[in-house]
N, C-alpha and C positions, 0 to 999 in steps of 0.2 A: 504494500500500500504506500503510495507516495506521501510525503509530508504535506498535509493540506495547507499549512501556513505558507508554503513556498509556491503555491499554484499561481499561474498568471491571472490577471484580472478577468479575462473572458471566462476562464474555467471556473474561477471562484464564483462568478456571477451565475454560471450554469448550475453549480452545486447548490447555491442558495435557492434558486428557482426549483431545482429538483426536490429539495427538502420541503419546500412549501407544498409542492404537489403531492409528495408522499404522505404528508400529514392529512391530506384530504382523503387518503385511501386506507386509513388505519382500520376502519370497519370492514372494508373489502378484504384486507389482509387477514383480519380476525376470522371472517367467515370462511375464507379459503383454507386457513390452517385447521379450523374445526372440521371441515369436510375431509381433509386429508387424514387427519388423525383418527377420525371415526372409521374411515374406510380401511386404513392400512395398519393401525397400531391398536390392537385390542386392549393392551395394557392401560390405555387411557380411559377405560370404562370406569375406573375409580374416581374420575373427575367429572364434574358437571359441564354442560355446554358453556355456561357463564364463566366458569373458572378457566376453561381453555381459552376462551375469547379474551378474557381479561389479561391473561399472560401474554397473548399475542399482541394486544394493544400496548402493553408495557414494553415489550421488546421493540416495537415500532417507535414508541416515544423515546426510548433510550437512543436508538440508532439516529433518529432525526435530530435529537438534542445535541449529540456529539458532532454530527456532521455540520449542523448550523454554527457550531463553535469552531469549526475547522479542526476538529480533533479526531484521531483514529479511535473507534469505540472499544478496542480490545481490552484495555486496562479496566475501564468502567464495567464492561460486560463480564469480566471474570468474577468480580465481586457479586454482581447480580445473579449470575448463573450458579455460583456456589450457594448463595442464600436460597435460590430457587430449587436447587437440587436437594438441599436438606429438607425443605418443606415438602417437596414432592415424595421423597423417600419415606418420610414419616406418614404420608398419606397412603403408602403402599404401592407407589409407582416404581417398577423395576428400573434400574439405571440404564439397561439396554433399551427399554421402551422410551425413556427420556432422551437418550442419545439419538434414536431414530427420529423422534419428534422434533428435536432441535435441527437435525439435518433437513427434514421436510420443510420446517419453517424457514431455514436459511435459503433453501431452493426457491421457495415461494417469494421470499423477500427479493432475491436476485431477479426473479422473473418480473416483479413489479419495477425494480430498478431499471431493467432493460426497457420496459415500456415507457417509463418516465424519461430515460436517457434519450430515447428517440424523439420525444416531444420537445425537450429543452436543449438538444444537441450537445450532450456531454461528450467530450473527446473519447474516442475508442480506447486509447491507452489508459485513461483513468478508469474506465469501466472494466477493462481486463484486470487491472491491478486490484480493483475492488472484488472481483470474482475470486482471484487467487487468494487474497487476504481472508475472505469469508470462509473458503473451504479449508484453508490452513487452520483457522481458528476453530472450525467445526470439528476437526480431528482432535485438537487440543481439548475441546469441550467434552468429547467422549471420555478422554482420560480423566478429566476433572470429575465427571459424574461417577466414574468407577471408584476414584479415590474417596469421594464423599460417601458412597455406599459402603466401602470397606471400613471407613472410620466410624460410621454409624453402627455397623455390625459389631465392631470391637467395643464401642461404647455400651451398646445393649448387653453384650456378653459380660462386660465388667459390672454393670448394674445388677444383672441377674445373679452373678456370682456373689456379689455383696449381699443380696437379699437371701440367697441360700445359706450363706455363712451366718448371717444374723439369726436366721431361723434355727439352724443347728445349734449355735451357741446358746440361744434362749432355751431350747429343749433340754440340752445336756446339762446346763448350769442350773436348771430349775427356776429361771427368772421369767420365763414366758408362761402366762396363765393358761390353765387347761382349756378354757373356752377358745382362746386365741389359737392354741395348738390344733385343736380339733377343727377350727374354722379354716385355717390356712394350710392344713396338711396336704390337701389335694393339689395345691399350687406347686408342690414339689414332688408330685407323683406318689404320695404316701396315703395309706388308708388308716384313718384314725381308729378303726375297729380292729386293726391287725396288731400283732406283736412284732417288735423290732429289737435288735441288739445294739448296744453301744460298744464301740471299739475305742481303745485308748492306746496311743503310742507317743513317742517323743522324738523330736528332731532338733538338731542344734543349728541348722542353717536352712535357707530357702531351698538350696539344692537338695538337701536331705529330705525336706518336706515333700518336694516333688517326687523324689525316689520312693518315699513311703506311699504316697498316693498311687503311684504307678504299680507298686507291689500289691497293695490292697485291691486295686482295680483288677489286676491280673488274677488274683486269688478269687475275686467275686465274679470274674468274667463280665466285667462292666467297663465301659469307657471311663477313663479317669475324670473327664470333665463332667460326668453325670453323678459322681459320688457326692454324697452329702457329708461334708466335712467342715470343720472350723477349729481354730485355736480356742481352747477353753482352759483358763488358769494354767498356762504354760504347757499344756498337753494338747496334742492334736487328736480331736475326737471325730468319730464317724457314726452315722446312723445307717445301719444296713439291715436287710431283711433276715439275714441269718449269719452265723459265724463262719468265717473263712476256714477251710480245712487246713491250709498251710500257707504261710507267707515266707518266701525264701529270703534268708539273710536278714530278717528283721524281727523285732520283738513287737508283737501286737497282742494286747490283752482284751478279753471279751467279758462283757457283763451278761447277766441272765436275760432271756427274752421277756419283754414287758410292753404294755401299751405305751404309746408315745407320751401321754401325759404323766407317766410314771417313770420314764426312761432316765431321768436324772439320777434316780437311785441305782439303776443299772450301770450308769456311767461312773458313779462313785465307787462301785465294786470293781469296775475295770481299772480305775485309777489306782486303787489300793493294790490290785494285782500287779499293775505296771511298776509301781514303786518297789514292791517286794521283789519281783522278778529281776528288775535291774540290779538290785543290791546283790542278788545271787548269780548275776551274770548269765541269766537264762536268755533263750532266744526262741523264735517260732511263735505259734499261737498258744497263749496261756489263758486259762480260766482261773478264777479265784479258787475254785474247788481243786485245781491241780496242785495248789501250793501247800495243802495241808495246814499245819500250824506255823508255817514260816512267817506270815505277817506278825505273829505274836513275838517272834524273835526280835523284831525291830522296835518293840515297845519297851517300856519300863527300864530306861537306861540306868537309873540309880540302882535298882534292884540287881540288874545284870552286873554292874560294876562291883557290888558287894559280894555277889556269889562268885564272880571271876576271881576276886582277890582271895577268897577263901579256898577255892578248889583249884584254880588254874595256875596261881602263882607258884605253888610247889612243883607243878609240872614244868613250868618254864624254867625253874631253877635246876632242872635235871640235866641241863647242858645240851650237847649235840644230839642226843637221842630223843629229845622232847618232840621235835618236829615229826619224826617217824612214828612215835607213839600216838600223837594227835591225829595224824593222817590215817593211821590204821584204825583207830577207834571210830573216827568219823565214817570211814568206809564200812566198818563193822555195823554201825547203826543204819547206814544207808542200805546195806544188804540184808537187813532184818536178822542180823546176828548169825548168819550162815558162814562159818569159818572157811569152808572150802571155796565158796564164792569170793570171799575177801582175798584168800590166798591167790586165786587165779587172777583177780583184778590187779593185785599189787605185785604179782610174780614173786611170791615168797612162800616158804614152807608153812603149812597150817600151824605147826608148833610155834613158829615165829609170831603168827597172829595171836595165838593164845598167850604167849609170853607178854607181848606188848599190851594186850587188853588187861592182863593181870597187873602189869606194872602201872598202867593208867589208874587202876583202882587203888593201888597202894599209894600212889603219889597224891591223888585228888581226894581220897576218902569217899569216893562215889562207887557203890556196888551196882553194877549193871544188871544184876539179877533182881534188884528191887525196882519196882515200877517208878517210884518217885525219883530215884537217883538216875534211872535211865532217861527219863524225860528231862531232868535238869542237865544231864550230860549233853543230850542232843541239842537242847536249847542254847547252852553256853558255846558249844563248838560251832554251831551254825551261825550264831550271832557273831562270833569272831571271824568266821569266813565271810559273812556279809559286810 
């Protein structure tokens, strides 16, 4: 497109006359655009006749305003088209339909320009340059419409993700009222009458969080972007219809199946299991029931310290053999006191196992044949390991 400010006087006068003539044709242009869009672009069915004609008139007004000021309309048109694309996308008009509509409108505008140019004797070189500039910008407009559509998709996805996360956090933390949970459940594909399980896991970085989501999604055979998850009190929580069978390379703890409006209690159980399982360096899918009395091991710090001082201090004072004795007794308890199984696991003679167990009893004063002493031994040794 030539620099309009540098046109010679006759050409500038012809442009001014052409602009005045085009302004009288704005309704003609609007009617032609409407007919073309209704005939060739079904996507425009989401818009009324009046809306389509109003947009065509606005396009004509912008073009004639810029030309009358001897400016090329590209810069002003970009801003208008972006605003127009956003509004139309929110109305449900696909960006490809919008691009075709713009091309048809541009073609009709050039047809009118050709008619007017013949009337006012616009120079052929000027008219050719205007055609070239119009089609060049039409291609750019198609890219602009696609970018706007992509940006809106990302924005909607982000908003939806935030809504899902807020719902999950409210359910699992117990801060969302039951009536609100039951009312909104269907928005996230949930049935308020069904039972769900809460999962709890922990990530130390955003990369690890993404890895956990992918691992859980794989275990649930579900796309990761469809999982209902949210950070809840420094824990990554999930709402799932069932417990995963296995999660490779990760620790995921599972609460009991409960209705959605009671799932906060299930999440508390999963968090307790997570805290305990992490202390014992466990991995995989863990239910609270899998942990036995281990959660109790982590409580009552003052009592544990007094009992450890009474029973384990003499063991520690035994010198280099104390570590072997402690490991053997811990394994002995883990293996339900089966000497042969302990011997095989530690690759020692059964008599060595018996000797170390006896030595443990001598040093600690705890007799493993007595139930109370056995429980105390298990508790103290596992607390030390945790």
